[in-house]
C-alpha positions as CSV (number, residue, x, y, z in Angstrom):
1,M,-1.2,5.2,-9.5
2,K,2.0,3.2,-9.6
3,R,3.3,2.7,-13.1
4,I,5.2,-0.4,-13.4
5,M,6.9,-1.4,-16.7
6,L,8.5,-4.6,-17.4
7,V,10.8,-4.7,-20.7
8,C,11.8,-8.4,-22.2
9,A,12.9,-9.1,-25.3
10,A,9.8,-9.2,-27.4
11,G,7.6,-8.0,-25.2
12,M,5.1,-11.2,-25.6
13,S,6.2,-13.9,-22.9
14,T,5.7,-11.0,-20.2
15,S,1.9,-10.3,-21.0
16,L,0.8,-13.1,-18.6
17,L,2.9,-12.0,-16.4
18,V,1.2,-8.5,-16.0
19,T,-2.1,-10.0,-16.4
20,K,-1.3,-12.4,-12.7
21,M,0.7,-9.1,-11.3
22,E,-2.6,-6.6,-12.4
23,K,-4.7,-9.4,-10.4
24,A,-2.4,-9.2,-7.5
25,A,-2.5,-5.3,-7.5
26,E,-6.8,-5.8,-7.8
27,A,-6.6,-8.0,-4.8
28,Q,-4.5,-5.4,-2.6
29,G,-6.6,-2.5,-3.6
30,L,-3.9,-1.1,-5.2
31,E,-4.4,1.3,-8.1
32,S,-2.0,0.7,-10.7
33,D,-0.9,0.8,-14.3
34,I,1.1,-2.3,-15.1
35,F,2.5,-2.9,-18.7
36,A,4.8,-5.1,-20.7
37,V,7.0,-3.5,-23.8
38,S,10.0,-4.8,-26.2
39,A,13.5,-3.7,-25.0
40,S,13.4,-2.1,-28.5
41,E,10.2,-0.2,-27.4
42,A,11.7,1.2,-23.8
43,D,13.2,4.3,-24.5
44,S,9.9,6.0,-26.3
45,K,7.8,4.8,-23.5
46,L,10.2,6.2,-20.8
47,E,10.4,9.6,-22.7
48,D,6.4,9.6,-22.6
49,A,6.4,12.4,-20.1
50,S,2.4,12.1,-19.7
51,K,3.0,8.6,-18.2
52,P,6.3,8.7,-16.0
53,V,7.2,4.9,-15.1
54,D,8.0,4.9,-11.5
55,V,9.4,1.3,-11.5
56,L,11.3,-0.6,-14.6
57,L,11.6,-4.4,-14.5
58,L,13.1,-6.7,-16.9
59,G,12.5,-9.9,-17.7
60,P,15.6,-12.2,-17.3
61,Q,16.2,-12.9,-20.9
62,V,17.5,-8.9,-21.1
63,R,19.1,-8.9,-17.7
64,F,22.2,-7.9,-19.5
65,M,20.6,-4.6,-20.1
66,K,20.3,-3.7,-16.8
67,N,23.7,-1.3,-16.1
68,Q,22.4,0.8,-19.2
69,F,19.1,1.5,-18.3
70,E,20.2,2.2,-14.6
71,T,22.9,4.4,-16.6
72,K,19.9,5.8,-18.4
73,L,17.6,6.3,-15.8
74,A,20.3,7.6,-13.1
75,S,19.0,11.1,-13.0
76,T,15.3,10.2,-12.5
77,G,15.6,8.1,-9.6
78,I,13.5,5.0,-11.2
79,P,14.6,2.1,-10.3
80,V,16.0,-0.6,-12.2
81,E,16.1,-4.7,-11.7
82,V,15.4,-7.8,-12.9
83,I,12.4,-9.7,-12.0
84,D,13.7,-13.3,-10.0
85,M,14.1,-15.9,-12.1
86,K,12.1,-18.3,-10.3
87,D,9.3,-16.0,-10.4
88,Y,9.4,-15.0,-14.2
89,G,9.2,-18.6,-14.8
90,M,6.6,-19.4,-12.6
91,M,4.6,-16.3,-13.6
92,N,4.3,-15.5,-9.5
93,G,2.2,-12.0,-10.4
94,E,2.2,-11.5,-6.4
95,A,6.1,-11.7,-5.6
96,V,6.9,-9.4,-9.1
97,L,4.1,-7.3,-7.5
98,T,5.8,-7.3,-4.5
99,T,9.5,-6.5,-5.7
100,A,8.3,-3.3,-7.9
101,L,6.9,-2.0,-4.6
102,N,9.7,-2.2,-2.5
103,L,11.8,-0.9,-5.0
104,M,9.3,2.5,-5.0
105,K,9.9,2.8,-1.2
C-alpha cells in the first residue's frame, strides 16, 4: 500500500487530480491511498502514525512551502516534490503518479 499525499492551498483543486491518479494506479494494479489536503491540514495528517505517508507532493500554488516540508520531514525519509505545473494544469494523473512512484524508489 502506497500512501501519496497531495498538498494544495485549499485541498480542492487537487481532488480531481487525485481521482485521475487513482484511476492510473488501478490500471497499473497498484494498491494505493492517494489523498489531497489543504496546506493547513498537512501537519496533522503527517503526524498520524497510524497512516504513514510515503511521499508528499505539493501543488504548484504552494511550491514556496517545499523547503519548510523538506526540513520538517528530513528525519523521516519522506520525499517532498512540487508537482510539475504542466502535469498539474493538464490533470495528468498518470504522469504525477509516475513522479510519486519514482520518488519512493
